[in-house]
N, CA, C and O atoms as a GROMACS GRO file, in nm:
protein
  552
    1MET      N    1   0.579   2.934  -0.475
    1MET     CA    2   0.676   2.853  -0.388
    1MET      C    3   0.708   2.713  -0.426
    1MET      O    4   0.616   2.632  -0.441
    2ASN      N    5   0.830   2.681  -0.440
    2ASN     CA    6   0.870   2.547  -0.477
    2ASN      C    7   0.939   2.473  -0.349
    2ASN      O    8   1.057   2.484  -0.318
    3THR      N    9   0.848   2.401  -0.287
    3THR     CA   10   0.900   2.314  -0.170
    3THR      C   11   0.912   2.173  -0.209
    3THR      O   12   0.824   2.119  -0.276
    4SER      N   13   1.006   2.119  -0.175
    4SER     CA   14   1.019   1.970  -0.198
    4SER      C   15   0.943   1.895  -0.116
    4SER      O   16   0.947   1.914   0.006
    5GLN      N   17   0.859   1.795  -0.173
    5GLN     CA   18   0.764   1.729  -0.090
    5GLN      C   19   0.799   1.579  -0.117
    5GLN      O   20   0.825   1.538  -0.230
    6LYS      N   21   0.798   1.503  -0.011
    6LYS     CA   22   0.802   1.354  -0.020
    6LYS      C   23   0.677   1.313  -0.062
    6LYS      O   24   0.577   1.364  -0.011
    7VAL      N   25   0.666   1.220  -0.158
    7VAL     CA   26   0.533   1.130  -0.215
    7VAL      C   27   0.565   1.000  -0.159
    7VAL      O   28   0.671   0.937  -0.162
    8GLU      N   29   0.440   0.968  -0.102
    8GLU     CA   30   0.450   0.829  -0.027
    8GLU      C   31   0.400   0.726  -0.134
    8GLU      O   32   0.294   0.736  -0.195
    9LEU      N   33   0.484   0.634  -0.148
    9LEU     CA   34   0.468   0.519  -0.254
    9LEU      C   35   0.420   0.381  -0.186
    9LEU      O   36   0.402   0.282  -0.258
   10GLY      N   37   0.401   0.376  -0.062
   10GLY     CA   38   0.344   0.242  -0.009
   10GLY      C   39   0.442   0.188   0.072
   10GLY      O   40   0.560   0.222   0.065
   11LYS      N   41   0.387   0.083   0.170
   11LYS     CA   42   0.474   0.024   0.260
   11LYS      C   43   0.547  -0.106   0.194
   11LYS      O   44   0.495  -0.175   0.107
   12LEU      N   45   0.655  -0.126   0.240
   12LEU     CA   46   0.739  -0.241   0.191
   12LEU      C   47   0.767  -0.347   0.321
   12LEU      O   48   0.759  -0.304   0.436
   13PHE      N   49   0.796  -0.476   0.295
   13PHE     CA   50   0.811  -0.578   0.391
   13PHE      C   51   0.924  -0.645   0.359
   13PHE      O   52   0.940  -0.695   0.247
   14PHE      N   53   1.010  -0.651   0.450
   14PHE     CA   54   1.149  -0.727   0.434
   14PHE      C   55   1.140  -0.841   0.541
   14PHE      O   56   1.162  -0.825   0.661
   15GLU      N   57   1.105  -0.962   0.479
   15GLU     CA   58   1.101  -1.075   0.572
   15GLU      C   59   1.226  -1.103   0.659
   15GLU      O   60   1.211  -1.141   0.775
   16ASP      N   61   1.352  -1.084   0.606
   16ASP     CA   62   1.476  -1.092   0.668
   16ASP      C   63   1.525  -0.973   0.718
   16ASP      O   64   1.641  -0.977   0.757
   17GLY      N   65   1.460  -0.854   0.729
   17GLY     CA   66   1.515  -0.725   0.743
   17GLY      C   67   1.617  -0.685   0.629
   17GLY      O   68   1.623  -0.740   0.520
   18ILE      N   69   1.692  -0.588   0.669
   18ILE     CA   70   1.789  -0.548   0.586
   18ILE      C   71   1.930  -0.564   0.662
   18ILE      O   72   1.937  -0.536   0.781
   19PRO      N   73   2.036  -0.606   0.595
   19PRO     CA   74   2.165  -0.639   0.653
   19PRO      C   75   2.198  -0.518   0.752
   19PRO      O   76   2.186  -0.401   0.716
   20GLY      N   77   2.239  -0.557   0.880
   20GLY     CA   78   2.270  -0.450   0.980
   20GLY      C   79   2.133  -0.422   1.051
   20GLY      O   80   2.139  -0.383   1.167
   21PHE      N   81   2.021  -0.438   0.998
   21PHE     CA   82   1.888  -0.394   1.078
   21PHE      C   83   1.813  -0.532   1.047
   21PHE      O   84   1.720  -0.524   0.966
   22SER      N   85   1.837  -0.641   1.095
   22SER     CA   86   1.750  -0.756   1.056
   22SER      C   87   1.641  -0.767   1.149
   22SER      O   88   1.553  -0.852   1.133
   23HIS      N   89   1.642  -0.682   1.251
   23HIS     CA   90   1.517  -0.689   1.338
   23HIS      C   91   1.417  -0.593   1.290
   23HIS      O   92   1.316  -0.580   1.358
   24LEU      N   93   1.430  -0.527   1.188
   24LEU     CA   94   1.332  -0.434   1.129
   24LEU      C   95   1.275  -0.490   0.971
   24LEU      O   96   1.345  -0.502   0.871
   25GLN      N   97   1.158  -0.513   0.981
   25GLN     CA   98   1.088  -0.580   0.876
   25GLN      C   99   1.003  -0.465   0.798
   25GLN      O  100   0.988  -0.472   0.676
   26PHE      N  101   0.951  -0.367   0.868
   26PHE     CA  102   0.838  -0.282   0.800
   26PHE      C  103   0.895  -0.154   0.753
   26PHE      O  104   0.946  -0.085   0.841
   27PHE      N  105   0.897  -0.105   0.628
   27PHE     CA  106   0.948   0.010   0.573
   27PHE      C  107   0.856   0.096   0.490
   27PHE      O  108   0.770   0.037   0.424
   28GLN      N  109   0.862   0.220   0.484
   28GLN     CA  110   0.765   0.303   0.368
   28GLN      C  111   0.860   0.343   0.267
   28GLN      O  112   0.978   0.363   0.293
   29LEU      N  113   0.814   0.353   0.164
   29LEU     CA  114   0.893   0.396   0.048
   29LEU      C  115   0.844   0.535   0.009
   29LEU      O  116   0.722   0.548  -0.001
   30MET      N  117   0.906   0.619  -0.008
   30MET     CA  118   0.878   0.759  -0.030
   30MET      C  119   0.968   0.813  -0.144
   30MET      O  120   1.075   0.760  -0.171
   31GLN      N  121   0.921   0.920  -0.209
   31GLN     CA  122   1.009   0.984  -0.338
   31GLN      C  123   1.010   1.126  -0.303
   31GLN      O  124   0.910   1.186  -0.264
   32GLU      N  125   1.126   1.179  -0.317
   32GLU     CA  126   1.138   1.327  -0.328
   32GLU      C  127   1.061   1.373  -0.456
   32GLU      O  128   1.076   1.318  -0.566
   33GLU      N  129   0.989   1.463  -0.437
   33GLU     CA  130   0.898   1.501  -0.570
   33GLU      C  131   1.015   1.530  -0.667
   33GLU      O  132   1.125   1.568  -0.626
   34GLU      N  133   0.986   1.511  -0.796
   34GLU     CA  134   1.054   1.558  -0.909
   34GLU      C  135   1.210   1.516  -0.896
   34GLU      O  136   1.299   1.582  -0.951
   35SER      N  137   1.235   1.404  -0.819
   35SER     CA  138   1.382   1.370  -0.809
   35SER      C  139   1.400   1.224  -0.836
   35SER      O  140   1.302   1.149  -0.837
   36PRO      N  141   1.518   1.183  -0.857
   36PRO     CA  142   1.543   1.042  -0.884
   36PRO      C  143   1.578   0.954  -0.751
   36PRO      O  144   1.606   0.834  -0.751
   37PHE      N  145   1.570   1.048  -0.628
   37PHE     CA  146   1.572   0.982  -0.514
   37PHE      C  147   1.480   0.930  -0.425
   37PHE      O  148   1.380   1.000  -0.409
   38PHE      N  149   1.485   0.824  -0.363
   38PHE     CA  150   1.372   0.760  -0.288
   38PHE      C  151   1.429   0.738  -0.148
   38PHE      O  152   1.549   0.726  -0.126
   39LEU      N  153   1.336   0.732  -0.056
   39LEU     CA  154   1.373   0.713   0.084
   39LEU      C  155   1.296   0.580   0.125
   39LEU      O  156   1.175   0.566   0.110
   40ILE      N  157   1.372   0.494   0.174
   40ILE     CA  158   1.318   0.370   0.230
   40ILE      C  159   1.334   0.387   0.384
   40ILE      O  160   1.444   0.373   0.436
   41GLN      N  161   1.220   0.419   0.458
   41GLN     CA  162   1.214   0.466   0.591
   41GLN      C  163   1.150   0.344   0.687
   41GLN      O  164   1.043   0.287   0.664
   42SER      N  165   1.225   0.320   0.782
   42SER     CA  166   1.161   0.221   0.878
   42SER      C  167   1.036   0.285   0.948
   42SER      O  168   1.040   0.398   0.996
   43THR      N  169   0.907   0.192   0.952
   43THR     CA  170   0.809   0.230   1.031
   43THR      C  171   0.806   0.192   1.180
   43THR      O  172   0.724   0.229   1.264
   44GLU      N  173   0.921   0.104   1.199
   44GLU     CA  174   0.925   0.064   1.355
   44GLU      C  175   1.032   0.152   1.428
   44GLU      O  176   1.018   0.175   1.548
   45GLU      N  177   1.147   0.205   1.355
   45GLU     CA  178   1.233   0.300   1.421
   45GLU      C  179   1.260   0.410   1.318
   45GLU      O  180   1.318   0.393   1.210
   46LYS      N  181   1.211   0.526   1.366
   46LYS     CA  182   1.198   0.652   1.273
   46LYS      C  183   1.338   0.671   1.237
   46LYS      O  184   1.357   0.703   1.120
   47ASP      N  185   1.445   0.657   1.317
   47ASP     CA  186   1.584   0.698   1.277
   47ASP      C  187   1.652   0.624   1.167
   47ASP      O  188   1.758   0.659   1.114
   48VAL      N  189   1.574   0.510   1.134
   48VAL     CA  190   1.638   0.420   1.038
   48VAL      C  191   1.581   0.425   0.899
   48VAL      O  192   1.473   0.374   0.869
   49GLY      N  193   1.667   0.496   0.806
   49GLY     CA  194   1.630   0.505   0.659
   49GLY      C  195   1.744   0.509   0.584
   49GLY      O  196   1.859   0.537   0.619
   50PHE      N  197   1.690   0.470   0.449
   50PHE     CA  198   1.800   0.476   0.354
   50PHE      C  199   1.786   0.543   0.214
   50PHE      O  200   1.692   0.509   0.142
   51TRP      N  201   1.866   0.629   0.177
   51TRP     CA  202   1.836   0.710   0.052
   51TRP      C  203   1.867   0.593  -0.068
   51TRP      O  204   1.964   0.518  -0.063
   52VAL      N  205   1.779   0.592  -0.161
   52VAL     CA  206   1.806   0.493  -0.274
   52VAL      C  207   1.770   0.564  -0.402
   52VAL      O  208   1.693   0.660  -0.406
   53VAL      N  209   1.834   0.507  -0.514
   53VAL     CA  210   1.798   0.539  -0.655
   53VAL      C  211   1.767   0.432  -0.722
   53VAL      O  212   1.812   0.322  -0.689
   54ASP      N  213   1.683   0.451  -0.830
   54ASP     CA  214   1.686   0.352  -0.943
   54ASP      C  215   1.808   0.337  -1.004
   54ASP      O  216   1.846   0.436  -1.066
   55PRO      N  217   1.893   0.228  -1.005
   55PRO     CA  218   2.024   0.235  -1.069
   55PRO      C  219   2.009   0.238  -1.222
   55PRO      O  220   2.100   0.287  -1.288
   56PHE      N  221   1.907   0.192  -1.279
   56PHE     CA  222   1.902   0.181  -1.430
   56PHE      C  223   1.891   0.331  -1.476
   56PHE      O  224   1.932   0.351  -1.590
   57VAL      N  225   1.847   0.427  -1.415
   57VAL     CA  226   1.864   0.573  -1.442
   57VAL      C  227   1.995   0.623  -1.465
   57VAL      O  228   2.021   0.697  -1.560
   58PHE      N  229   2.075   0.588  -1.384
   58PHE     CA  230   2.227   0.628  -1.380
   58PHE      C  231   2.338   0.546  -1.456
   58PHE      O  232   2.439   0.593  -1.508
   59PHE      N  233   2.290   0.390  -1.449
   59PHE     CA  234   2.378   0.299  -1.495
   59PHE      C  235   2.288   0.217  -1.600
   59PHE      O  236   2.245   0.108  -1.562
   60PRO      N  237   2.256   0.258  -1.725
   60PRO     CA  238   2.169   0.190  -1.819
   60PRO      C  239   2.221   0.052  -1.853
   60PRO      O  240   2.139  -0.024  -1.905
   61SER      N  241   2.324   0.014  -1.836
   61SER     CA  242   2.389  -0.108  -1.891
   61SER      C  243   2.370  -0.216  -1.770
   61SER      O  244   2.371  -0.338  -1.788
   62TYR      N  245   2.352  -0.150  -1.645
   62TYR     CA  246   2.344  -0.250  -1.523
   62TYR      C  247   2.235  -0.362  -1.546
   62TYR      O  248   2.118  -0.343  -1.579
   63GLU      N  249   2.294  -0.482  -1.524
   63GLU     CA  250   2.192  -0.612  -1.521
   63GLU      C  251   2.254  -0.717  -1.445
   63GLU      O  252   2.376  -0.731  -1.433
   64PHE      N  253   2.150  -0.802  -1.387
   64PHE     CA  254   2.200  -0.903  -1.328
   64PHE      C  255   2.061  -1.016  -1.324
   64PHE      O  256   1.949  -0.983  -1.361
   65SER      N  257   2.090  -1.121  -1.283
   65SER     CA  258   1.989  -1.223  -1.264
   65SER      C  259   1.965  -1.248  -1.114
   65SER      O  260   2.055  -1.244  -1.030
   66LEU      N  261   1.836  -1.273  -1.088
   66LEU     CA  262   1.786  -1.326  -0.967
   66LEU      C  263   1.807  -1.473  -0.946
   66LEU      O  264   1.791  -1.550  -1.040
   67SER      N  265   1.843  -1.515  -0.827
   67SER     CA  266   1.863  -1.655  -0.786
   67SER      C  267   1.726  -1.719  -0.781
   67SER      O  268   1.632  -1.641  -0.768
   68SER      N  269   1.700  -1.843  -0.789
   68SER     CA  270   1.564  -1.906  -0.772
   68SER      C  271   1.546  -1.870  -0.611
   68SER      O  272   1.440  -1.817  -0.578
   69VAL      N  273   1.621  -1.890  -0.532
   69VAL     CA  274   1.608  -1.865  -0.381
   69VAL      C  275   1.549  -1.729  -0.358
   69VAL      O  276   1.456  -1.718  -0.278
   70THR      N  277   1.598  -1.618  -0.425
   70THR     CA  278   1.528  -1.481  -0.417
   70THR      C  279   1.397  -1.483  -0.470
   70THR      O  280   1.301  -1.437  -0.408
   71LYS      N  281   1.390  -1.540  -0.592
   71LYS     CA  282   1.248  -1.523  -0.665
   71LYS      C  283   1.148  -1.604  -0.561
   71LYS      O  284   1.034  -1.561  -0.543
   72GLU      N  285   1.190  -1.711  -0.500
   72GLU     CA  286   1.100  -1.778  -0.418
   72GLU      C  287   1.070  -1.686  -0.281
   72GLU      O  288   0.957  -1.669  -0.235
   73ALA      N  289   1.174  -1.641  -0.234
   73ALA     CA  290   1.156  -1.558  -0.100
   73ALA      C  291   1.069  -1.441  -0.138
   73ALA      O  292   0.991  -1.397  -0.054
   74LEU      N  293   1.076  -1.390  -0.248
   74LEU     CA  294   0.984  -1.260  -0.286
   74LEU      C  295   0.852  -1.296  -0.359
   74LEU      O  296   0.761  -1.218  -0.387
   75ARG      N  297   0.860  -1.433  -0.385
   75ARG     CA  298   0.730  -1.473  -0.448
   75ARG      C  299   0.725  -1.409  -0.588
   75ARG      O  300   0.618  -1.363  -0.629
   76ILE      N  301   0.826  -1.405  -0.656
   76ILE     CA  302   0.849  -1.339  -0.802
   76ILE      C  303   0.814  -1.452  -0.892
   76ILE      O  304   0.866  -1.563  -0.882
   77ASN      N  305   0.711  -1.415  -0.993
   77ASN     CA  306   0.700  -1.517  -1.108
   77ASN      C  307   0.728  -1.413  -1.222
   77ASN      O  308   0.762  -1.296  -1.208
   78GLU      N  309   0.704  -1.489  -1.355
   78GLU     CA  310   0.721  -1.402  -1.475
   78GLU      C  311   0.623  -1.292  -1.473
   78GLU      O  312   0.662  -1.197  -1.540
   79ALA      N  313   0.510  -1.273  -1.419
   79ALA     CA  314   0.424  -1.165  -1.438
   79ALA      C  315   0.458  -1.069  -1.315
   79ALA      O  316   0.378  -0.976  -1.299
   80SER      N  317   0.545  -1.078  -1.242
   80SER     CA  318   0.547  -1.008  -1.113
   80SER      C  319   0.625  -0.883  -1.164
   80SER      O  320   0.729  -0.895  -1.228
   81PRO      N  321   0.566  -0.757  -1.131
   81PRO     CA  322   0.629  -0.629  -1.145
   81PRO      C  323   0.732  -0.612  -1.035
   81PRO      O  324   0.700  -0.626  -0.916
   82VAL      N  325   0.855  -0.583  -1.073
   82VAL     CA  326   0.958  -0.569  -0.995
   82VAL      C  327   1.039  -0.423  -1.004
   82VAL      O  328   1.066  -0.364  -1.109
   83ALA      N  329   1.069  -0.382  -0.872
   83ALA     CA  330   1.161  -0.261  -0.878
   83ALA      C  331   1.285  -0.291  -0.803
   83ALA      O  332   1.296  -0.376  -0.714
   84VAL      N  333   1.392  -0.200  -0.855
   84VAL     CA  334   1.518  -0.225  -0.821
   84VAL      C  335   1.584  -0.098  -0.768
   84VAL      O  336   1.595  -0.002  -0.844
   85PHE      N  337   1.634  -0.091  -0.632
   85PHE     CA  338   1.690   0.025  -0.579
   85PHE      C  339   1.835   0.000  -0.540
   85PHE      O  340   1.866  -0.114  -0.506
   86SER      N  341   1.925   0.097  -0.544
   86SER     CA  342   2.057   0.094  -0.483
   86SER      C  343   2.069   0.195  -0.368
   86SER      O  344   2.020   0.308  -0.378
   87ILE      N  345   2.119   0.163  -0.286
   87ILE     CA  346   2.142   0.237  -0.158
   87ILE      C  347   2.273   0.344  -0.185
   87ILE      O  348   2.387   0.317  -0.224
   88VAL      N  349   2.219   0.465  -0.152
   88VAL     CA  350   2.303   0.585  -0.190
   88VAL      C  351   2.390   0.608  -0.051
   88VAL      O  352   2.337   0.588   0.058
   89THR      N  353   2.526   0.652  -0.061
   89THR     CA  354   2.608   0.693   0.054
   89THR      C  355   2.667   0.815   0.014
   89THR      O  356   2.724   0.823  -0.095
   90ILE      N  357   2.659   0.913   0.093
   90ILE     CA  358   2.739   1.027   0.074
   90ILE      C  359   2.870   1.032   0.158
   90ILE      O  360   2.870   1.009   0.279
   91ARG      N  361   2.972   1.059   0.094
   91ARG     CA  362   3.106   1.018   0.157
   91ARG      C  363   3.169   1.176   0.169
   91ARG      O  364   3.110   1.281   0.141
   92GLU      N  365   3.294   1.159   0.214
   92GLU     CA  366   3.385   1.277   0.245
   92GLU      C  367   3.385   1.350   0.100
   92GLU      O  368   3.359   1.295  -0.007
   93ASN      N  369   3.418   1.483   0.121
   93ASN     CA  370   3.428   1.555  -0.019
   93ASN      C  371   3.299   1.559  -0.090
   93ASN      O  372   3.302   1.586  -0.210
   94ASN      N  373   3.199   1.538  -0.040
   94ASN     CA  374   3.058   1.532  -0.105
   94ASN      C  375   3.043   1.433  -0.210
   94ASN      O  376   2.957   1.446  -0.297
   95GLN      N  377   3.135   1.321  -0.204
   95GLN     CA  378   3.125   1.220  -0.313
   95GLN      C  379   3.000   1.125  -0.278
   95GLN      O  380   2.973   1.086  -0.165
   96THR      N  381   2.936   1.098  -0.382
   96THR     CA  382   2.810   1.042  -0.364
   96THR      C  383   2.833   0.884  -0.439
   96THR      O  384   2.856   0.878  -0.560
   97THR      N  385   2.826   0.781  -0.369
   97THR     CA  386   2.832   0.651  -0.417
   97THR      C  387   2.704   0.560  -0.414
   97THR      O  388   2.617   0.583  -0.330
   98VAL      N  389   2.692   0.462  -0.497
   98VAL     CA  390   2.580   0.384  -0.482
   98VAL      C  391   2.627   0.238  -0.471
   98VAL      O  392   2.738   0.211  -0.519
   99ASN      N  393   2.561   0.150  -0.418
   99ASN     CA  394   2.601   0.014  -0.386
   99ASN      C  395   2.529  -0.074  -0.511
   99ASN      O  396   2.414  -0.116  -0.511
  100LEU      N  397   2.608  -0.086  -0.595
  100LEU     CA  398   2.544  -0.191  -0.719
  100LEU      C  399   2.585  -0.323  -0.690
  100LEU      O  400   2.541  -0.407  -0.769
  101LYS      N  401   2.655  -0.365  -0.597
  101LYS     CA  402   2.688  -0.490  -0.552
  101LYS      C  403   2.556  -0.581  -0.485
  101LYS      O  404   2.525  -0.698  -0.507
  102ALA      N  405   2.496  -0.483  -0.401
  102ALA     CA  406   2.383  -0.524  -0.328
  102ALA      C  407   2.247  -0.460  -0.349
  102ALA      O  408   2.205  -0.390  -0.256
  103PRO      N  409   2.177  -0.473  -0.448
  103PRO     CA  410   2.071  -0.404  -0.475
  103PRO      C  411   1.944  -0.450  -0.394
  103PRO      O  412   1.942  -0.566  -0.350
  104ILE      N  413   1.843  -0.370  -0.374
  104ILE     CA  414   1.720  -0.390  -0.298
  104ILE      C  415   1.634  -0.420  -0.410
  104ILE      O  416   1.614  -0.336  -0.498
  105VAL      N  417   1.574  -0.554  -0.412
  105VAL     CA  418   1.468  -0.591  -0.513
  105VAL      C  419   1.330  -0.596  -0.457
  105VAL      O  420   1.309  -0.663  -0.356
  106VAL      N  421   1.247  -0.538  -0.508
  106VAL     CA  422   1.095  -0.548  -0.447
  106VAL      C  423   1.003  -0.596  -0.549
  106VAL      O  424   1.007  -0.552  -0.664
  107ASN      N  425   0.919  -0.688  -0.509
  107ASN     CA  426   0.817  -0.737  -0.572
  107ASN      C  427   0.691  -0.647  -0.555
  107ASN      O  428   0.633  -0.649  -0.446
  108LEU      N  429   0.648  -0.575  -0.649
  108LEU     CA  430   0.563  -0.453  -0.651
  108LEU      C  431   0.427  -0.519  -0.619
  108LEU      O  432   0.346  -0.450  -0.556
  109SER      N  433   0.389  -0.655  -0.657
  109SER     CA  434   0.266  -0.700  -0.635
  109SER      C  435   0.231  -0.738  -0.500
  109SER      O  436   0.115  -0.736  -0.457
  110ASN      N  437   0.331  -0.773  -0.434
  110ASN     CA  438   0.286  -0.808  -0.277
  110ASN      C  439   0.377  -0.724  -0.188
  110ASN      O  440   0.379  -0.751  -0.068
  111ARG      N  441   0.458  -0.617  -0.238
  111ARG     CA  442   0.541  -0.532  -0.170
  111ARG      C  443   0.650  -0.594  -0.072
  111ARG      O  444   0.687  -0.541   0.032
  112MET      N  445   0.695  -0.714  -0.123
  112MET     CA  446   0.796  -0.766  -0.035
  112MET      C  447   0.939  -0.732  -0.098
  112MET      O  448   0.962  -0.732  -0.219
  113GLY      N  449   1.033  -0.702   0.003
  113GLY     CA  450   1.164  -0.660  -0.052
  113GLY      C  451   1.255  -0.739   0.010
  113GLY      O  452   1.228  -0.806   0.110
  114ARG      N  453   1.388  -0.734  -0.054
  114ARG     CA  454   1.504  -0.798   0.000
  114ARG      C  455   1.629  -0.745  -0.064
  114ARG      O  456   1.628  -0.720  -0.184
  115GLN      N  457   1.750  -0.725   0.017
  115GLN     CA  458   1.869  -0.678  -0.041
  115GLN      C  459   1.945  -0.794  -0.081
  115GLN      O  460   1.978  -0.880   0.002
  116VAL      N  461   1.975  -0.803  -0.206
  116VAL     CA  462   2.038  -0.927  -0.269
  116VAL      C  463   2.193  -0.897  -0.294
  116VAL      O  464   2.230  -0.793  -0.347
  117ILE      N  465   2.279  -0.995  -0.251
  117ILE     CA  466   2.418  -0.973  -0.263
  117ILE      C  467   2.440  -1.056  -0.416
  117ILE      O  468   2.411  -1.174  -0.435
  118LEU      N  469   2.495  -0.969  -0.509
  118LEU     CA  470   2.509  -1.032  -0.642
  118LEU      C  471   2.653  -1.106  -0.647
  118LEU      O  472   2.754  -1.066  -0.588
  119GLN      N  473   2.646  -1.209  -0.720
  119GLN     CA  474   2.771  -1.290  -0.719
  119GLN      C  475   2.875  -1.218  -0.852
  119GLN      O  476   2.995  -1.242  -0.865
  120GLU      N  477   2.807  -1.141  -0.927
  120GLU     CA  478   2.891  -1.078  -1.029
  120GLU      C  479   2.994  -0.995  -0.976
  120GLU      O  480   2.963  -0.916  -0.887
  121ASP      N  481   3.126  -1.002  -1.021
  121ASP     CA  482   3.237  -0.923  -0.967
  121ASP      C  483   3.256  -0.788  -1.015
  121ASP      O  484   3.338  -0.710  -0.967
  122SER      N  485   3.164  -0.761  -1.129
  122SER     CA  486   3.197  -0.639  -1.211
  122SER      C  487   3.131  -0.508  -1.138
  122SER      O  488   3.157  -0.392  -1.172
  123TYR      N  489   3.038  -0.546  -1.027
  123TYR     CA  490   2.964  -0.424  -0.973
  123TYR      C  491   3.027  -0.394  -0.831
  123TYR      O  492   3.061  -0.488  -0.759
  124SER      N  493   3.042  -0.262  -0.791
  124SER     CA  494   3.105  -0.221  -0.664
  124SER      C  495   3.014  -0.181  -0.568
  124SER      O  496   2.904  -0.133  -0.595
  125ILE      N  497   3.062  -0.201  -0.439
  125ILE     CA  498   2.960  -0.146  -0.340
  125ILE      C  499   2.977   0.014  -0.317
  125ILE      O  500   2.900   0.078  -0.245
  126ARG      N  501   3.083   0.068  -0.384
  126ARG     CA  502   3.087   0.214  -0.387
  126ARG      C  503   3.142   0.263  -0.537
  126ARG      O  504   3.254   0.300  -0.572
  127GLN      N  505   3.026   0.250  -0.605
  127GLN     CA  506   3.030   0.306  -0.742
  127GLN      C  507   2.993   0.444  -0.729
  127GLN      O  508   2.892   0.474  -0.664
  128GLN      N  509   3.075   0.542  -0.793
  128GLN     CA  510   3.036   0.686  -0.808
  128GLN      C  511   2.924   0.711  -0.869
  128GLN      O  512   2.912   0.672  -0.985
  129LEU      N  513   2.823   0.777  -0.808
  129LEU     CA  514   2.690   0.807  -0.870
  129LEU      C  515   2.715   0.907  -0.979
  129LEU      O  516   2.644   0.884  -1.077
  130ILE      N  517   2.781   0.993  -0.989
  130ILE     CA  518   2.816   1.106  -1.077
  130ILE      C  519   2.964   1.122  -1.090
  130ILE      O  520   3.032   1.172  -1.000
  131GLU      N  521   3.014   1.078  -1.202
  131GLU     CA  522   3.155   1.110  -1.231
  131GLU      C  523   3.204   1.249  -1.206
  131GLU      O  524   3.148   1.348  -1.252
  132GLN      N  525   3.315   1.253  -1.126
  132GLN     CA  526   3.364   1.380  -1.101
  132GLN      C  527   3.450   1.425  -1.226
  132GLN      O  528   3.528   1.344  -1.277
  133PRO      N  529   3.436   1.545  -1.272
  133PRO     CA  530   3.515   1.580  -1.380
  133PRO      C  531   3.674   1.558  -1.355
  133PRO      O  532   3.719   1.589  -1.244
  134ALA      N  533   3.743   1.516  -1.435
  134ALA     CA  534   3.890   1.474  -1.415
  134ALA      C  535   3.961   1.630  -1.411
  134ALA      O  536   3.934   1.721  -1.490
  135THR      N  537   4.054   1.634  -1.304
  135THR     CA  538   4.140   1.754  -1.295
  135THR      C  539   4.266   1.719  -1.367
  135THR      O  540   4.337   1.621  -1.345
  136GLU      N  541   4.285   1.816  -1.459
  136GLU     CA  542   4.429   1.783  -1.545
  136GLU      C  543   4.555   1.827  -1.457
  136GLU      O  544   4.553   1.940  -1.408
  137ASN      N  545   4.654   1.751  -1.437
  137ASN     CA  546   4.769   1.777  -1.377
  137ASN      C  547   4.869   1.820  -1.488
  137ASN      O  548   4.905   1.748  -1.581
  138LYS      N  549   4.911   1.956  -1.464
  138LYS     CA  550   4.990   2.017  -1.570
  138LYS      C  551   5.128   2.052  -1.485
  138LYS      O  552   5.223   2.107  -1.542
   0.00000   0.00000   0.00000
């Protein structure tokens, strides 16, 4: 029997919360087993959670630099292991988009996370996760 199971990957601490949920600081990171999808779930309000993906799996050319302010806030140095997640949204017609403009950056050594608004104009808050096949107009 193949039942999907969430794998617990540890707690996360967002000193400034997440935009729209600034009063929540403590989250649990879980992963759908055998899946590229993760869940960042509030431990303070069980109804609050965000589906996220590792953007580099879907967008290999994705890159950005962190500001010194962000590095200081998360206590990131050269040796810090860092994870990056993009929030997933399912829209009408089952279109799935990811927010590449505001990634969630996590310092894995201290479990501190922060959603960062990138200055780069090249990334969208509604980037299609999987390109829909083009329908030909004949």
